[in-house]
DSSP file (Angstrom, degrees, kcal/mol; ACC not computed):
  #  RESIDUE AA STRUCTURE BP1 BP2  ACC     N-H-->O    O-->H-N    N-H-->O    O-->H-N    TCO  KAPPA ALPHA  PHI   PSI    X-CA   Y-CA   Z-CA
    1    1 A M              0   0    0      0, 0.0     2,-0.0     0, 0.0     0, 0.0   0.000 360.0 360.0 360.0 -15.7   -4.4   -9.6   13.8
    2    2 A G        -     0   0    0      2,-0.1     0, 0.0     0, 0.0     0, 0.0  -0.202 360.0 -26.6  81.3-178.8   -5.8   -5.9   13.3
    3    3 A L  S    S-     0   0    0      1,-0.1     2,-0.2     2,-0.0     0, 0.0  -0.357  74.2-106.5 -60.1 139.3   -7.5   -4.8   10.3
    4    4 A P        -     0   0    0      0, 0.0    25,-0.2     0, 0.0    24,-0.1  -0.493  14.0-151.1 -72.8 133.7   -6.7   -6.6    7.0
    5    5 A A  S    S+     0   0    0     23,-1.7     2,-0.4    22,-0.5    24,-0.2   0.838  85.6   9.6 -67.4 -33.4   -4.6   -4.8    4.4
    6    6 A T  E     -a   29   0A   0     22,-0.5    24,-1.6    21,-0.2     2,-0.4  -0.986  63.7-159.9-148.4 143.0   -6.3   -6.7    1.5
    7    7 A E  E     -a   30   0A   0     -2,-0.4     2,-0.5    22,-0.2    24,-0.2  -0.991  11.1-175.4-128.2 117.3   -9.4   -9.0    1.4
    8    8 A I  E     +a   31   0A   0     22,-2.9    24,-2.3    -2,-0.4     2,-0.3  -0.970  21.6 149.6-116.9 121.7   -9.6  -11.3   -1.6
    9    9 A Y  E     +a   32   0A   0     -2,-0.5    24,-0.2    22,-0.2    25,-0.2  -0.916  37.1  27.5-149.5 169.2  -12.7  -13.3   -1.7
   10   10 A E        +     0   0    0     22,-1.0     2,-0.3    23,-0.8    24,-0.2   0.830  67.5 158.6  46.1  47.7  -15.4  -15.1   -3.8
   11   11 A C        -     0   0    0     21,-0.3    24,-1.9    -3,-0.1     3,-0.2  -0.734  35.1-154.4 -98.8 151.1  -13.2  -15.8   -6.8
   12   12 A S  S    S+     0   0    0     -2,-0.3     3,-0.1    22,-0.2    -1,-0.1   0.396  89.2  44.1-102.4  -7.2  -14.1  -18.6   -9.1
   13   13 A Y  S    S-     0   0    0      1,-0.6    23,-0.2    26,-0.1    25,-0.1  -0.069 121.9 -73.0-133.5  31.0  -10.7  -19.4  -10.4
   14   14 A G        -     0   0    0     21,-1.2    -1,-0.6    -3,-0.2    25,-0.2  -0.286  44.9 -97.8  93.6 177.9   -8.5  -19.5   -7.3
   15   15 A L  S    S+     0   0    0     24,-1.3     2,-0.4     1,-0.3    25,-0.2   0.845  97.8  24.3-102.5 -43.8   -7.2  -16.6   -5.1
   16   16 A V  E     +e   40   0B   0     23,-2.5    25,-2.7    22,-0.2     2,-0.4  -0.997  55.0 178.5-139.4 126.1   -3.6  -15.9   -6.2
   17   17 A D  E     +e   41   0B   0     -2,-0.4     2,-0.4    23,-0.2    25,-0.2  -0.894  12.2 175.6-134.2 101.6   -2.2  -16.6   -9.7
   18   18 A L  E     -e   42   0B   0     23,-3.0    25,-2.4    -2,-0.4     2,-0.4  -0.883   6.7-176.6-115.9 143.5    1.5  -15.4  -10.0
   19   19 A Y  E     -e   43   0B   0     -2,-0.4    25,-0.2    23,-0.2    26,-0.1  -0.993  68.8 -14.9-144.3 122.0    3.7  -16.1  -13.1
   20   20 A V  S    S+     0   0    0     23,-2.5     2,-0.3    -2,-0.4    25,-0.2   0.939  97.5 135.7  44.1  62.6    7.4  -15.1  -13.4
   21   21 A S        -     0   0    0     22,-0.3    25,-1.9    23,-0.2     2,-0.3  -0.946  33.1-171.1-136.3 153.2    7.4  -12.7  -10.4
   22   22 A S  B     +h   46   0C   0     -2,-0.3    25,-0.2    23,-0.2    26,-0.1  -0.973  61.8  30.6-142.9 163.5    9.6  -12.0   -7.5
   23   23 A G  S    S+     0   0    0     23,-1.4     2,-0.4    -2,-0.3    25,-0.2   0.684  70.8 155.0  64.2  19.8    9.4  -10.1   -4.3
   24   24 A I        -     0   0    0     22,-0.4    25,-2.0    23,-0.2     2,-0.4  -0.653  18.4-174.5 -79.1 129.3    5.7  -10.3   -3.8
   25   25 A R  E     -i   49   0C   0     -2,-0.4     2,-0.5    23,-0.2    25,-0.2  -0.988  15.5-169.4-126.8 136.5    4.4  -10.0   -0.2
   26   26 A F  E     -i   50   0C   0     23,-2.4    25,-2.9    -2,-0.4     2,-0.4  -0.993  18.1-174.5-117.7 119.6    1.0  -10.4    1.2
   27   27 A Y  E     -i   51   0C   0     -2,-0.5   -22,-0.5    23,-0.2    25,-0.2  -0.975  60.8 -12.5-126.7 127.6    0.7   -9.2    4.8
   28   28 A N  S    S+     0   0    0     23,-2.2   -23,-1.7    -2,-0.4   -22,-0.5   0.897  92.8 150.6  56.3  49.0   -2.2   -9.4    7.1
   29   29 A C  E     -a    6   0A   0     22,-0.4    25,-2.1   -25,-0.2     2,-0.4  -0.536  43.8-132.5-106.2 166.6   -4.6  -10.4    4.4
   30   30 A I  E     -ab   7  54A   0    -24,-1.6   -22,-2.9    23,-0.2     2,-0.5  -0.992  16.7-174.7-122.6 123.6   -7.9  -12.4    4.2
   31   31 A F  E     +ab   8  55A   0     23,-3.0    25,-2.4    -2,-0.4     2,-0.3  -0.977  29.0 150.8-112.3 111.8   -8.2  -15.0    1.5
   32   32 A R  E     +ab   9  56A   0    -24,-2.3   -22,-1.0    -2,-0.5   -21,-0.3  -0.947  37.1  13.3-147.6 162.8  -11.8  -16.5    1.6
   33   33 A D  S    S+     0   0    0     23,-1.6   -23,-0.8    -2,-0.3     2,-0.3   0.849  77.8 135.5  43.5  59.8  -14.8  -18.2    0.1
   34   34 A S        -     0   0    0     23,-0.4    25,-1.9   -24,-0.2     2,-0.3  -0.806  31.1-166.7-126.2 167.4  -13.1  -19.0   -3.3
   35   35 A E  B     +l   59   0D   0    -24,-1.9   -21,-1.2    -2,-0.3    25,-0.2  -0.966  33.4  39.7-152.0 167.6  -13.3  -22.3   -5.4
   36   36 A E  S    S+     0   0    0     23,-1.2    23,-0.1    -2,-0.3   -23,-0.1   0.419  89.1  15.6  75.7 156.8  -11.9  -24.3   -8.3
   37   37 A F  S    S-     0   0    0     23,-0.1    24,-0.7   -23,-0.1     2,-0.2   0.127 112.8 -27.9  43.7-165.9   -8.3  -24.9   -9.5
   38   38 A S        -     0   0    0     22,-0.2     3,-0.2   -25,-0.1    28,-0.2  -0.549  48.9-146.0 -78.3 142.5   -5.4  -24.0   -7.1
   39   39 A M  S    S+     0   0    0     27,-1.4   -23,-2.5     1,-0.3   -24,-1.3   0.845  97.4  27.5 -72.2 -38.3   -5.9  -21.2   -4.6
   40   40 A F  E    S-ef  16  67B   0     26,-1.8    28,-3.0    25,-0.2     2,-0.7  -0.970  74.3-179.8-126.9 113.1   -2.4  -20.1   -4.9
   41   41 A D  E     +ef  17  68B   0    -25,-2.7   -23,-3.0    -2,-0.5     2,-0.5  -0.947   8.1 175.9-119.2 104.2   -0.9  -21.0   -8.3
   42   42 A I  E     +ef  18  69B   0     26,-3.2    28,-1.5    -2,-0.7     2,-0.4  -0.956   1.2 177.0-123.1 117.1    2.8  -19.8   -8.3
   43   43 A N  E     -ef  19  70B   0    -25,-2.4   -23,-2.5    -2,-0.5   -22,-0.3  -0.973  65.9 -10.1-129.2 126.7    5.0  -20.5  -11.5
   44   44 A Q  S    S+     0   0    0     26,-3.5     2,-0.3    -2,-0.4    28,-0.2   0.897  98.5 135.0  57.1  47.7    8.4  -19.6  -12.2
   45   45 A C        -     0   0    0     25,-0.3    28,-2.2   -25,-0.2     2,-0.3  -0.743  36.2-162.2-122.8 162.8    8.5  -17.2   -9.2
   46   46 A Q  E     +hj  22  73C   0    -25,-1.9   -23,-1.4    -2,-0.3   -22,-0.4  -0.993  64.0  15.4-149.9 149.9   10.9  -16.5   -6.4
   47   47 A D  E    S+     0   0C   0     26,-1.4     2,-0.4    -2,-0.3   -24,-0.3   0.968  72.7 159.0  59.6  58.0   10.8  -14.8   -3.0
   48   48 A I  E     - j   0  75C   0     26,-1.4    28,-2.4    25,-0.3     2,-0.4  -0.921  15.9-174.7-114.0 139.3    7.0  -14.8   -2.6
   49   49 A S  E     -ij  25  76C   0    -25,-2.0   -23,-2.4    -2,-0.4     2,-0.4  -0.994  22.4-170.0-139.4 142.4    5.6  -14.4    1.1
   50   50 A V  E     -ij  26  77C   0     26,-2.2    28,-3.0    -2,-0.4     2,-0.3  -0.997  24.8-178.6-127.1 122.8    2.3  -14.6    2.8
   51   51 A K  E     -ij  27  78C   0    -25,-2.9   -23,-2.2    -2,-0.4   -22,-0.4  -0.962  54.3  -6.9-136.5 142.6    2.6  -13.5    6.3
   52   52 A N  S    S+     0   0    0     26,-2.8     2,-0.2    -2,-0.3    28,-0.2   0.830  94.4 137.5  45.5  45.3    0.1  -13.1    9.2
   53   53 A S        -     0   0    0     25,-0.3    28,-2.1   -25,-0.2     2,-0.5  -0.744  51.3-128.7-116.1 167.0   -2.9  -13.9    7.0
   54   54 A V  E     -bc  30  81A   0    -25,-2.1   -23,-3.0    -2,-0.2     2,-0.6  -0.975  16.3-175.4-120.4 123.2   -6.1  -16.0    7.1
   55   55 A I  E     +bc  31  82A   0     26,-3.2    28,-3.0    -2,-0.5     2,-0.4  -0.948  26.0 154.9-115.3 112.7   -7.0  -18.4    4.4
   56   56 A K  E     +bc  32  83A   0    -25,-2.4   -23,-1.6    -2,-0.6   -22,-0.2  -0.962  44.6  15.8-141.3 151.9  -10.5  -19.8    5.1
   57   57 A N  S    S+     0   0    0     26,-2.1   -23,-0.4    -2,-0.4     2,-0.3   0.879  81.5 141.9  55.6  44.9  -13.6  -21.4    3.4
   58   58 A N        -     0   0    0    -25,-0.2    28,-3.0    26,-0.2     2,-0.5  -0.818  35.6-158.7-111.2 151.5  -11.8  -22.2    0.1
   59   59 A R  B     -lm  35  86D   0    -25,-1.9   -23,-1.2    -2,-0.3     2,-0.3  -0.953   3.1-155.4-140.1 125.9  -12.1  -25.2   -2.1
   60   60 A S        -     0   0    0     26,-2.6   -22,-0.2    -2,-0.5   -23,-0.1  -0.625  32.4-105.1 -87.8 146.5   -9.6  -26.5   -4.7
   61   61 A G    >   -     0   0    0    -24,-0.7     3,-1.8    -2,-0.3    27,-0.4  -0.278  36.3-101.5 -75.0 164.9  -10.9  -28.6   -7.5
   62   62 A E  T 3  S+     0   0    0      1,-0.3    -1,-0.1    25,-0.1    -2,-0.0   0.797 120.8  43.9 -58.6 -30.8  -10.2  -32.4   -7.5
   63   63 A W  T 3  S+     0   0    0      2,-0.1     2,-0.4    25,-0.1    -1,-0.3   0.361 103.1  76.1 -98.3   3.7   -7.3  -32.1   -9.9
   64   64 A S  S <  S-     0   0    0     -3,-1.8    25,-0.5   -27,-0.1    24,-0.5  -0.928  74.8-126.9-120.6 137.5   -5.6  -29.1   -8.5
   65   65 A A  E     - g   0  89B   0     -2,-0.4    25,-0.2     1,-0.1   -26,-0.2  -0.510  24.7-124.7 -74.2 148.8   -3.4  -28.8   -5.3
   66   66 A F  E    S+     0   0B   0     23,-2.3   -26,-1.8     1,-0.3   -27,-1.4   0.912 107.4  30.0 -61.7 -45.9   -4.5  -26.0   -2.9
   67   67 A I  E    S-fg  40  91B   0     23,-2.3    25,-2.5    22,-0.2     2,-0.4  -0.991  81.3-175.9-120.1 124.7   -1.0  -24.5   -3.2
   68   68 A S  E     +fg  41  92B   0    -28,-3.0   -26,-3.2    -2,-0.5     2,-0.4  -0.993   5.3 174.9-120.6 119.5    0.7  -25.2   -6.6
   69   69 A T  E     -f   42   0B   0     23,-1.3     2,-0.3    -2,-0.4   -26,-0.2  -0.973   4.8-177.0-124.1 143.2    4.3  -24.1   -7.3
   70   70 A Y  E    S-f   43   0B   0    -28,-1.5   -26,-3.5    -2,-0.4   -25,-0.3  -0.989  74.2 -15.4-138.3 127.3    6.1  -25.0  -10.5
   71   71 A E  S    S+     0   0    0     -2,-0.3     2,-0.3   -28,-0.2   -28,-0.1   0.809 102.0 131.7  41.7  43.3    9.8  -24.0  -11.0
   72   72 A S        -     0   0    0    -28,-0.2     2,-0.3    22,-0.2   -26,-0.2  -0.818  37.7-164.3-119.7 149.5    9.5  -21.5   -8.0
   73   73 A K  E     +j   46   0C   0    -28,-2.2   -26,-1.4    -2,-0.3   -25,-0.3  -0.962  61.8  25.2-138.0 158.4   11.9  -21.0   -5.0
   74   74 A N  E     +     0   0C   0     -2,-0.3   -26,-1.4     1,-0.2     2,-0.5   0.928  67.5 161.8  58.6  50.6   11.6  -19.3   -1.7
   75   75 A I  E     -jk  48  96C   0     20,-2.5    22,-2.2   -28,-0.2     2,-0.4  -0.922  14.7-177.9-107.1 123.6    8.0  -19.4   -1.2
   76   76 A E  E     -jk  49  97C   0    -28,-2.4   -26,-2.2    -2,-0.5     2,-0.5  -0.969  26.6-170.1-140.1 131.3    6.9  -18.9    2.4
   77   77 A F  E     +jk  50  98C   0     20,-2.7    22,-3.3    -2,-0.4     2,-0.4  -0.965  22.6 179.0-110.3 125.3    3.8  -18.8    4.5
   78   78 A T  E     -jk  51  99C   0    -28,-3.0   -26,-2.8    -2,-0.5   -25,-0.3  -0.982  61.8  -3.8-137.4 132.0    4.5  -17.5    8.0
   79   79 A G  S    S+     0   0    0     20,-3.2     2,-0.3    -2,-0.4    22,-0.2   0.881  91.4 148.2  64.4  35.6    1.9  -16.9   10.9
   80   80 A C        -     0   0    0     19,-0.4    22,-2.6   -28,-0.2     2,-0.6  -0.788  41.7-143.2-105.5 152.4   -1.1  -17.9    8.7
   81   81 A E  E     -cd  54 102A   0    -28,-2.1   -26,-3.2    -2,-0.3     2,-0.6  -0.957  10.4-166.0-113.6 124.5   -4.2  -19.5    9.7
   82   82 A F  E     +cd  55 103A   0     20,-3.2    22,-2.5    -2,-0.6     2,-0.4  -0.918  21.0 172.0-103.6 119.8   -5.6  -22.0    7.3
   83   83 A K  E     -c   56   0A   0    -28,-3.0   -26,-2.1    -2,-0.6   -25,-0.2  -0.980  51.8  -9.0-145.6 132.3   -9.2  -22.9    8.2
   84   84 A D  S    S+     0   0    0     -2,-0.4     2,-0.3   -28,-0.2   -26,-0.2   0.916  82.7 151.2  67.3  44.4  -12.2  -24.7    6.9
   85   85 A N        -     0   0    0    -28,-0.2     2,-0.5   -29,-0.1    -1,-0.2  -0.833  35.2-146.4-107.0 148.5  -10.5  -25.3    3.3
   86   86 A L  B     +m   59   0D   0    -28,-3.0   -26,-2.6    -2,-0.3     2,-0.3  -0.970  33.6 137.9-120.6 120.8  -11.3  -28.2    1.1
   87   87 A Y        -     0   0    0     -2,-0.5     3,-0.2   -28,-0.2   -22,-0.1  -0.960  47.1-142.4-153.9 161.2   -8.6  -29.9   -1.2
   88   88 A T  S    S+     0   0    0    -24,-0.5     2,-0.5   -27,-0.4   -23,-0.1   0.814  99.7  27.0 -90.1 -49.7   -7.4  -33.2   -2.3
   89   89 A D  E     -g   65   0B   0    -25,-0.5   -23,-2.3     1,-0.1    -1,-0.3  -0.977  68.9-162.7-112.3 116.5   -3.7  -32.3   -2.4
   90   90 A F  E    S+     0   0B   0     -2,-0.5   -23,-2.3   -25,-0.2     2,-0.4   0.970  73.1   7.5 -62.4 -56.9   -2.5  -29.4   -0.1
   91   91 A C  E     -g   67   0B   0    -25,-0.2     2,-0.4   -26,-0.1    -1,-0.2  -0.983  60.8-176.0-138.3 132.4    0.8  -28.5   -1.6
   92   92 A S  E     +g   68   0B   0    -25,-2.5   -23,-1.3    -2,-0.4     2,-0.1  -0.914  53.9  35.9-115.5 147.7    2.4  -29.6   -4.8
   93   93 A G  S    S-     0   0    0     -2,-0.4     3,-0.2   -25,-0.2     2,-0.2  -0.304  80.9 -86.4 102.0 173.4    5.9  -28.5   -5.8
   94   94 A Q  S    S+     0   0    0    -22,-0.2   -22,-0.2     1,-0.2     3,-0.1  -0.441  89.5  49.1-107.0-178.6    9.0  -27.8   -3.8
   95   95 A N  S    S+     0   0    0      1,-0.2   -20,-2.5    -2,-0.2     2,-0.4   0.765  70.2 131.5  56.2  34.2   10.6  -25.0   -2.0
   96   96 A V  E     -k   75   0C   0     -3,-0.2     2,-0.4   -22,-0.2   -20,-0.2  -0.958  35.0-168.1-111.8 139.6    7.5  -23.9    0.1
   97   97 A K  E     -k   76   0C   0    -22,-2.2   -20,-2.7    -2,-0.4     2,-0.5  -0.953  12.0-158.3-126.5 140.2    8.0  -23.4    3.8
   98   98 A F  E     -k   77   0C   0     -2,-0.4     2,-0.5   -22,-0.2   -20,-0.2  -0.985  13.9-173.4-125.4 119.6    5.3  -23.0    6.5
   99   99 A N  E     -k   78   0C   0    -22,-3.3   -20,-3.2    -2,-0.5   -19,-0.4  -0.942  68.1 -18.4-117.4 124.8    6.6  -21.2    9.6
  100  100 A E  S    S+     0   0    0     -2,-0.5     2,-0.3   -22,-0.2    -1,-0.2   0.855  92.5 154.4  52.7  36.7    4.3  -21.0   12.6
  101  101 A C        -     0   0    0    -22,-0.2     2,-0.7   -24,-0.1   -20,-0.2  -0.734  44.8-134.2-101.5 151.0    1.1  -21.7   10.7
  102  102 A N  E     -d   81   0A   0    -22,-2.6   -20,-3.2    -2,-0.3     2,-0.8  -0.871  23.4-170.1-101.4 111.8   -2.1  -23.2   11.9
  103  103 A L  E      d   82   0A   0     -2,-0.7   -20,-0.1   -22,-0.2   -22,-0.1  -0.860 360.0 360.0-109.1 101.7   -3.3  -25.8    9.4
  104  104 A Q              0   0    0    -22,-2.5   -21,-0.2    -2,-0.8    -1,-0.2   0.460 360.0 360.0-108.4 360.0   -6.8  -27.0   10.1
Protein backbone atom coordinates (compact mmCIF):
# COMPACT_ATOMS: atom_id res chain seq x y z
CA UNK A 1 0.00 0.00 0.00
CA UNK A 2 2.93 2.40 0.33
CA UNK A 3 3.27 5.13 2.90
CA UNK A 4 -0.01 6.37 4.37
CA UNK A 5 -1.20 9.87 3.51
CA UNK A 6 -2.78 10.18 6.95
CA UNK A 7 -2.80 8.20 10.17
CA UNK A 8 -5.61 8.72 12.67
CA UNK A 9 -5.13 6.84 15.96
CA UNK A 10 -5.81 6.59 19.71
CA UNK A 11 -9.03 8.60 19.56
CA UNK A 12 -11.47 8.22 22.44
CA UNK A 13 -14.63 9.36 20.59
CA UNK A 14 -14.35 7.52 17.27
CA UNK A 15 -12.20 8.14 14.21
CA UNK A 16 -14.19 10.25 11.75
CA UNK A 17 -17.20 12.46 12.50
CA UNK A 18 -18.70 14.19 9.44
CA UNK A 19 -21.78 16.37 9.44
CA UNK A 20 -23.37 18.07 6.41
CA UNK A 21 -20.32 17.45 4.21
CA UNK A 22 -19.73 16.34 0.65
CA UNK A 23 -16.82 15.30 -1.52
CA UNK A 24 -14.62 14.12 1.36
CA UNK A 25 -11.93 11.60 0.31
CA UNK A 26 -9.64 9.51 2.49
CA UNK A 27 -6.96 7.71 0.47
CA UNK A 28 -4.22 5.36 1.65
CA UNK A 29 -4.84 6.08 5.34
CA UNK A 30 -4.46 4.13 8.56
CA UNK A 31 -7.26 4.36 11.13
CA UNK A 32 -6.23 2.52 14.30
CA UNK A 33 -6.39 1.95 18.04
CA UNK A 34 -9.49 4.03 18.82
CA UNK A 35 -12.59 3.40 20.89
CA UNK A 36 -16.12 4.25 21.94
CA UNK A 37 -19.06 5.42 19.88
CA UNK A 38 -19.08 4.99 16.09
CA UNK A 39 -15.70 4.88 14.39
CA UNK A 40 -17.18 6.50 11.27
CA UNK A 41 -20.12 8.77 12.13
CA UNK A 42 -21.45 10.23 8.88
CA UNK A 43 -24.58 12.39 9.12
CA UNK A 44 -26.36 14.27 6.33
CA UNK A 45 -23.42 13.80 3.98
CA UNK A 46 -22.91 12.74 0.39
CA UNK A 47 -20.11 11.48 -1.82
CA UNK A 48 -17.76 10.33 0.95
CA UNK A 49 -15.08 7.76 0.11
CA UNK A 50 -12.43 5.81 1.98
CA UNK A 51 -10.05 4.09 -0.42
CA UNK A 52 -7.05 1.76 -0.04
CA UNK A 53 -6.97 2.25 3.73
CA UNK A 54 -6.37 0.07 6.79
CA UNK A 55 -8.89 0.19 9.64
CA UNK A 56 -7.56 -1.86 12.55
CA UNK A 57 -7.69 -2.42 16.32
CA UNK A 58 -10.72 -0.19 16.93
CA UNK A 59 -13.67 -0.77 19.27
CA UNK A 60 -17.14 0.72 18.95
CA UNK A 61 -19.25 1.10 22.06
CA UNK A 62 -22.06 -1.36 22.73
CA UNK A 63 -24.76 1.06 21.58
CA UNK A 64 -23.00 2.44 18.49
CA UNK A 65 -22.50 0.93 15.05
CA UNK A 66 -18.91 0.80 13.83
CA UNK A 67 -20.02 2.76 10.73
CA UNK A 68 -23.07 4.93 11.32
CA UNK A 69 -24.78 6.93 8.59
CA UNK A 70 -27.87 9.06 8.90
CA UNK A 71 -29.53 10.78 5.95
CA UNK A 72 -26.38 10.26 3.88
CA UNK A 73 -25.84 8.95 0.37
CA UNK A 74 -23.01 7.65 -1.81
CA UNK A 75 -20.76 6.50 1.04
CA UNK A 76 -18.12 4.11 -0.28
CA UNK A 77 -15.26 2.02 1.12
CA UNK A 78 -13.02 0.63 -1.64
CA UNK A 79 -9.98 -1.62 -1.26
CA UNK A 80 -9.98 -1.25 2.53
CA UNK A 81 -8.73 -3.76 5.07
CA UNK A 82 -10.80 -4.02 8.25
CA UNK A 83 -8.75 -5.96 10.80
CA UNK A 84 -9.15 -6.82 14.51
CA UNK A 85 -12.01 -4.39 15.16
CA UNK A 86 -14.67 -4.99 17.83
CA UNK A 87 -18.31 -3.96 17.42
CA UNK A 88 -21.85 -5.10 18.08
CA UNK A 89 -23.27 -3.69 14.83
CA UNK A 90 -20.92 -3.17 11.87
CA UNK A 91 -22.94 -0.74 9.74
CA UNK A 92 -26.18 1.12 10.33
CA UNK A 93 -27.88 3.25 7.74
CA UNK A 94 -28.26 2.88 4.03
CA UNK A 95 -26.32 3.90 0.95
CA UNK A 96 -22.98 2.48 2.11
CA UNK A 97 -21.04 0.36 -0.40
CA UNK A 98 -18.05 -1.89 0.24
CA UNK A 99 -16.00 -2.67 -2.87
CA UNK A 100 -13.11 -5.14 -2.74
CA UNK A 101 -12.72 -4.74 1.02
CA UNK A 102 -11.28 -7.36 3.36
CA UNK A 103 -13.59 -7.64 6.36
CA UNK A 104 -11.97 -9.62 9.21
